[in-house]
C-alpha positions as CSV (number, residue, x, y, z in Angstrom):
1,M,0.0,0.0,0.0
2,K,1.3,3.4,-0.9
3,I,0.4,6.4,1.3
4,Q,0.9,10.0,0.3
5,I,2.9,12.0,2.7
6,Q,3.7,15.8,2.6
7,K,6.7,17.5,4.3
8,L,5.2,20.7,5.8
9,R,8.5,22.0,7.2
10,E,12.2,21.8,6.4
11,G,13.8,19.1,8.5
12,A,10.7,16.8,8.5
13,R,11.7,13.1,8.2
14,I,9.7,10.4,6.5
15,P,8.7,7.7,9.1
16,T,10.9,4.6,9.2
17,R,10.7,1.1,10.5
18,G,13.2,-0.4,12.9
19,S,13.1,-3.8,11.1
20,E,11.5,-5.3,8.0
21,Q,8.7,-6.9,10.0
22,A,8.0,-3.9,12.3
23,A,4.3,-2.9,12.4
24,G,5.1,0.6,13.6
25,Y,6.8,3.4,11.7
26,D,8.9,5.8,13.8
27,L,7.8,9.4,13.9
28,Y,10.5,12.0,14.3
29,A,10.4,15.3,16.2
30,C,10.6,18.2,13.7
31,L,12.0,20.9,16.0
32,D,14.1,24.0,15.7
33,H,15.6,23.5,19.2
34,A,15.4,21.0,22.0
35,V,12.3,21.0,24.2
36,E,12.3,20.3,27.9
37,I,9.4,18.5,29.5
38,A,9.1,18.9,33.3
39,P,8.1,15.9,35.5
40,G,4.4,15.4,35.2
41,G,4.3,17.8,32.3
42,S,3.5,17.6,28.6
43,A,4.6,19.2,25.4
44,K,3.2,19.2,21.9
45,I,5.9,18.0,19.4
46,G,5.3,18.4,15.7
47,T,6.5,15.9,13.1
48,G,6.4,18.4,10.2
49,L,4.3,15.8,8.2
50,A,0.8,15.6,6.8
51,I,-0.3,12.0,5.9
52,A,-3.2,10.9,3.6
53,V,-4.2,7.7,5.3
54,P,-6.6,5.8,2.9
55,D,-10.4,5.5,3.5
56,G,-11.2,2.6,5.7
57,Y,-7.9,3.0,7.7
58,F,-6.6,5.3,10.4
59,G,-3.2,6.3,11.8
60,A,-2.8,4.9,15.3
61,I,0.0,6.7,17.2
62,F,1.6,4.6,19.9
63,A,4.4,5.1,22.4
64,R,7.9,3.9,21.4
65,S,8.7,1.2,24.0
66,G,12.3,2.3,24.4
67,L,11.4,6.0,25.0
68,A,8.7,5.1,27.5
69,A,10.8,2.6,29.4
70,K,14.1,4.5,29.4
71,E,12.9,8.1,29.5
72,G,9.4,7.9,30.9
73,L,8.0,9.7,27.8
74,R,4.7,8.6,26.2
75,P,1.9,10.1,24.2
76,A,-0.3,12.0,26.7
77,N,-3.5,10.5,25.2
78,C,-1.8,7.0,25.3
79,V,-3.0,6.2,21.7
80,G,-3.6,8.9,19.2
81,V,-6.1,8.5,16.4
82,A,-5.5,10.3,13.0
83,D,-8.6,9.8,10.8
84,S,-8.3,9.3,7.1
85,D,-9.8,12.7,6.3
86,Y,-7.3,14.6,8.5
87,R,-4.8,16.6,6.5
88,G,-3.0,18.7,9.2
89,E,0.4,18.2,10.7
90,Y,0.8,15.0,12.8
91,M,1.5,16.1,16.3
92,V,2.4,14.1,19.4
93,V,1.7,15.5,22.8
94,L,4.5,13.8,24.9
95,H,3.9,13.3,28.6
96,N,6.7,12.9,31.1
97,D,5.9,10.2,33.7
98,S,9.3,10.4,35.2
99,D,10.5,12.5,38.2
100,K,13.2,14.2,36.1
101,V,13.2,16.9,33.4
102,R,13.3,15.1,30.0
103,V,14.6,16.7,26.8
104,V,13.3,16.0,23.3
105,T,15.8,16.8,20.6
106,P,15.3,17.6,16.9
107,D,15.1,14.4,14.8
108,E,14.5,12.2,17.9
109,R,12.1,9.3,17.4
110,I,9.1,10.3,19.5
111,A,6.3,7.8,18.7
112,Q,5.3,5.2,16.3
113,L,2.6,5.2,13.6
114,V,0.6,2.0,12.8
115,V,-1.9,2.2,9.9
116,M,-4.9,0.1,10.9
117,P,-8.3,-0.8,9.3
118,Y,-11.5,0.0,11.1
119,L,-15.2,-0.9,10.7
120,A,-17.7,1.8,10.1
121,V,-20.9,0.9,12.0
122,E,-24.4,2.2,12.5
123,F,-25.8,2.1,16.0
124,E,-29.3,0.7,16.4
125,P,-31.2,1.7,19.5
126,V,-33.1,-1.2,21.1
127,Q,-35.1,-1.7,24.2
128,A,-32.9,-4.6,25.5
129,L,-29.7,-6.4,24.5
130,E,-29.4,-10.1,24.0
131,E,-28.5,-12.0,27.2
132,T,-25.0,-13.5,27.6
133,A,-23.4,-15.7,30.3
134,R,-21.4,-12.7,31.5
135,G,-24.3,-10.3,31.6
136,T,-23.5,-7.0,33.2
137,G,-20.4,-8.2,35.1
138,G,-17.8,-5.4,34.8
139,F,-14.3,-4.8,36.1
140,G,-12.9,-7.9,37.7
141,S,-16.0,-10.0,37.2
142,T,-14.2,-12.7,35.2
143,G,-11.3,-13.2,37.7
144,T,-8.3,-11.2,38.8
């Protein structure tokens, strides 16, 4: 599948994969200078890219495991959703879960993009739902 991508700013980098079988494509910080993120704080980091994800798909933006584990940085919304009709710059709001100031540098890999299919559905209001063995059992109802 080919996906159109536009560099909106000088210095923007096309997403890359860490290996041939990697599902995620690394997104890079497109910054003029390093950005500090205080403990418990967040910062909006641009990629300098606009991406035309095909209809029937969306761009899921996930944390990079190394950045989260080593630096305590992850997308503030945990998983971002970029719809197929969005044509603006892909941004990642990074949140600092650590107790130290963290620095994001230009060209640093900040998140990963996975292009995923979705189902378009219609919701049908009904008076009652079909019964199941689980029923209304919620959090923890099926074990620990």
